[in-house]
N, C-alpha and C positions, 0 to 999 in steps of 0.2 A: 677906366677899368685897368687894373694891373694885370696884364694878360699872363705873365709868367706865373703868378700865384694861381690864376684860374687854371692854367694848364697842369700844374702840379696837383691841384685838387681833383681835376678831372681824371688824371692818371691814377691817383690813389684810389679813387672811387671804383675804377675798373679793376685795378689789381687786387683790392681787398674786398671785392664783392662777396667772396667766400674766403675763409681762412686758407692760406697756402698750406700744402701738406708736407712739402720737402723744399730744400733750397733750389733744386732744379725746377720744381713747379713754380716757385716764386720768380725765378729768372724768366721762364717761359711766359708767365703772366705779364711781366714787365715788357718783354718783346712784343707780345700780342697787343697790349694796350698802346704801345708806341706806334705800331703799324696802323692803328685806327685814326691817327691824327692826320688831318688834311693840311694841304699846303697853306691855305689861308690862315689857319690857326698858328702854324709854325712861323709864318711871315709876321703875323701880328705880334707874336711873342718876341721874336727877334727885334722888331722895331721898338717895342715897349722897353726891352732891356737896354737897347742902344740909347733911347731917349733918357732913361733914368741914369745911365752911366754918364752921359754928357752933363746932366744936371748936377750930379755928384761932383764931377770935375770942376764945373763952373762954381760950385759952392765951396771949393777947396776942402771937401770932406766934411763940411758942416751940415747941419740940418737943411733939407731941401724939400721935404714932403709938402710943405705949404704951397709950393709952386704948382702943384698938381690939382689944387682945389678950385 
């Protein structure tokens, strides 16, 4: 699983549960959603990002998604 995409989707779901009413409301929703993320999720997201970055570097910027299947 690509955890950084999962994390973004989970945050969007919380932030947009109801339409924001003002820019301040939107900012607060983002802050509140981020505060609900636990350490395991952030660590998994970080590791996923680092692994994918290493693969990208190893592939010299070429396609590398097939290495994750």
